[in-house]
N, C-alpha and C positions, 0 to 999 in steps of 0.2 A: 561594643564598637571596636573595630580592629583597624590596624594601621599598616601602611606600606613602608618598609624599611630597607634602605640601601646601606650595605657595608662596604665602604671604600677602603681598599687595602685588605681585601678578604683573604689573601693568600699569606699574609704575614702572621707573626706570633699573636699580636693583639687582635687582628681581624678574626683569627680562629677562636680566640677567647670570647670576642663579642658574640659570635654565632653560638658558641656553647652556652653562654650566659642567657642570651635571649630564649633559648630552648629550656634551660634549667628553670628560669623564673617564670616560664609560661607567659612571656610578654605577649600582649594582644596583637599578634601580627595577622595581617591579611595575606601579604606577600612579602618575602624577603629576597632581595637581589644581592648577589655577590658581585662586586665591582673591583676590577684590577686594571693593570696596564694591558696594552694590546698583546704583549707577548704571553700573557696568561689567559687569553681568550679561549674559552671552552674548558679550561682546567676545572676539575670538580673539587668542591669543598663540602664539608659536612655541616648540616643544620639539623640537630636532633637525629631522627632516623631517615632524613632525606639527604639527597645529594643535589647540590646546586652548581650549575655551570656558570663560570665567571663571564661577565659582560665587560666590554671595552669601555673604560671611563670616557674616552673622547666621543663615543657614539651613543652613550646612554641618555635616555630622556628622564631627567629627574623631576619633571613636572607631575609625574604620576606617583611620586613618593611623598610621605609626610615627614620622614626623618632620614637624614644622611649621617651615619656614624662614620667619621673620618679617622683613619689611621694609616695614612699614606705618606707621611713626612711633611715638614714645614713648607718646602718649596711648592709641592703639589697643592697643599692646602691654600697657600697664598693665591695661587692661580685659579683654583677651581671652586673654593668655598663661596666667594661672592657670586660666581655664575650659578652655582647650585641654589644658593639662597634666593637669588633673584627669580627663580622659577617657583618660589613658594614653598620650597622644601627646607625645613629647619636643619641647619648643620650643627652637629655637636662634634667638635674637633679635638683630637687627642694630641696634636702637635703643639709646638711652642708658637706657632704663627700668629695667633690672635690673643694670647694670654694677657698681653700688656696693653692692649687696645682698650681705652677707657669706655668705648661704646660696645664692648663685648663682655658679658658677664663671665667671670671665672668661678666655677661652681664645684663645691663638694657638698652634696645634699644634706649630710648630717650637720654641716657647719653653717652654710649660708644659703639655704634653699630659696629664701625670699628674694635673693638677688636675680633670680631667673626672670623676674618681671621686666628687666631691661633688655631682653633678647630682641625686641622688635626693631631696635635701631639698625641692626645689620642682619637679623635673622640668623645669627651665629652665636653659639655658646662654646666657651673654651673649657677644656678639661685640664687640670693642673699637672705639673710634673709628678712622676710617680713617687718620688721621695717626699714631696710636699704634701700629697694627698693623705698619706697615712699619718704624717706628723700633725696636721691641723685637726684631724679627727680626734687625736689624743689631747691636743692642747685646748680645744674648744670648751669642754666642760670645766676644765681647771681655770681657764681664763674667766669664765662667768662667775666662778666661786671666789677667786682671790686676786684677779687681775694680774696678768703676766707682764713683767717689766722687761725681761731679757731671757733669751734662749741661746744655749750653746749646743750644737748638734754635730755629731760625727756619724757619718753613714757608712754602712757596709753593704754595698749595692751589688746585686747579682748581675751576671753577664747578660741575662735575657733582656735587661734594660737597653742593651746596645743592639738587639736584634738577633735573628736566627744565625747569621754568620758568626757572630760573637760566641754564641753557644757552641757552634761547631768548632771554633778555634780552641775553646777550653777543652772540649772532648778530645780533639786531635792532639793537643799538647800533652794532656794528661796521659793518654795512651803512649805517646812518644817518649815520655820520661822513663817509662818502664822498659822500653826496648832500645834505650840509648839513642833515640833520634833527637837531634838538636831542635828544641822548640823555637820556631821562627815566628815572631809576632807579625801579624798583618793587619788585623782589626785594631788591636791594642798597641800602645807604644812600647810596652815591655812584655815579657813572658807573663801570662795570667795564671797558668797552672802552678799550684803550690806557691802563690805569690799574692801580694796586694799592691794595687797601683793607686797612688793618691792623686789621680788626675782623671776627671770625667768632663767631657766637652772641652772647648777651647779656653786658653788662658786670656785673662783680661788685664788691663793696664795696672790695676792695683795688686796683681799677683794672685787673685782668686780665680777660680774657674767659672765658666758660665753656669755650670750646674749649681755651684754654690750661690751664685748671684740669683738664680731662679728661685731657690728656696727662700731667700730674703724677700725678694720682690713679691712672690706669690703669697707668702704668709701674710705680708702686710695688706695685700689686696683682698684676700679671702677673709682674714680674721680681724686684724686691727693694724692700721698704719703706725700706731705708736709703739708696737712691739719691736724691740731691738733683737736682731738675730745674727749669729755668725755660724758658719757651717764649714766643715771639712768633709768632702765627698770622696769616698774610696771605693774602687772596684775590687771585688773579692772573688775567689774561685768557687762561686756558688752558682748553680744553674738558674734557679728561680727563688725569689723571696728577698726582699730588702729588710735590713735591720738598721736600727738607729739607737745610739746612746745619746740621751737627751738630758741636759741640765737646765733647769728652769728657775729663774729668780722672780718672786712674786712681790707685789706691793703689800699684800696682807698675809698674815701668818696662815699656814696650812700644813697640817701634819700628814705623814705618810698614810695613816689609817683613814683620815678624812678623804685624801686623794683616792684611795682604793674604793671607798664607798661611792664617791661621786662618779668614778669611771665605770663602776659596775652597772650603774643605772643609765649610762650614756649610750645613745644609739651608735651602732657600728663598732663598739668596743667589746672585747672580752678580756677580763683580767685573769691571768694565770700567774700567781705570785705567791710562792711559798719559799721561805729561806731554807731550802734543803736541796740535796742532789736532785737535779731534774725538775725542780719546781718552777720552771720558766719555759718559755717557748723559743724555739730556734727556727730559722728559715725553712728547713726541711719539713717541719710540722705544719707550716701555714699554707703550703702549696695546695691549690684547689679550693681554698676556703674564702669566704666572703669577709670575715671579720678582720679588724686590726687588733692585734694582740698587744697587751701591755704586761710587762713583768719587771722584776727588780725595782719596785717602787720603794724609795728610801729617802730620808732627809739628808740634805747636803749641809754639813756643819761649817763649810768654808764661806758661805754667804748667808745673809739674813733672809729668812723665808725662802729657802732653797729646797728643791726636790730633784732627784735623779730618777730617770725612767729608762727602760729598754722597750723599744717599740718595733714590732715585726709585722709584715704583711706580704701577701702575694702581689708583687708589683705588676704582674700581667692582669690581675683582677682589680683589686681596689685601686691600685696605682694607675690603671688604664681602662680596661674593658668594662669592669663592673661599674666604676664611677660614671662612665659614659652612658651605660644603660640606665643607671639610677637617675641621671639627669633627664633622660627621656621619660621615665616613669613619673618624675616630678612634674614635668610639663603636662602629662596626661592627667595626673591627679588634680592639678590646679586648673585644668580645662583651658590651657593656653594653646593647645594644638587641636584643630578640628580635622578629623579623618577625611581624606579625599574621597574615600569610598562612600561616606555619608553626606558629603558636601553637596 
């Protein structure tokens, strides 16, 4: 059985990755449609060894599709996702537009695949924030083993999380530093080349940023509302790959060795953890990979039942495109979507 899939936002970073991953994983497609704004009409994007011409979002007939994988931004998703869903096409959205709607499941398949059963209320499923996705994949098996009480996380987030223009700004500023051009911030609030910026998304009344709030709200919705979490989210001069330094406090005792063994057997995780030079994973090494990597697993002597972790993942993949495709695969495996071709 094969399915018709629309990629909405096909010309963006995540849209490109969605197309790549559909091809790599040999997703059972009948037809794939690249969808973008009217100004991208006719622009070609790659899908495996094929070239697809972009269709205009406003003119496209979604009634012929089984899945719409959305990565076109929150405002577009708020306007178009209900319209697409009403045509019988399941929307899996990568923006923040639907994550906090109680009638929309927020899914990371390795963590809460069973929650997809609630999709029928709006025919929309939400993909979490990139920094949350990799975090909860690491937390899930540990929570099952020893019950997490509190998490403190500091993120080191690559510029690709802010889009192609952000990547271009890092590249331009980096070159400019070496030819004495003054780095002029446009996408970011301060120079990003050779710098770190402790500010992602807008500020909220309590002094936290919306990115930090997202990690709190999404971890509670996906994993457990009882977990306390505090985050500091930082943009760093890395093109692709998010890293997180995570401190976890548990209700029950758990050793570093126990945690390593648990995570080695957990879906979606790869443990690379040797206390030696290079015995850990960095963002550069995770690019293009499916896994969430865990390193630097050690006991935290400052709290009772505490562990420290280093968590790294390709944010364009597990943090966005891969997780979206995995949700579609979950729907197929659970026989919750019937292909139009066979209907």
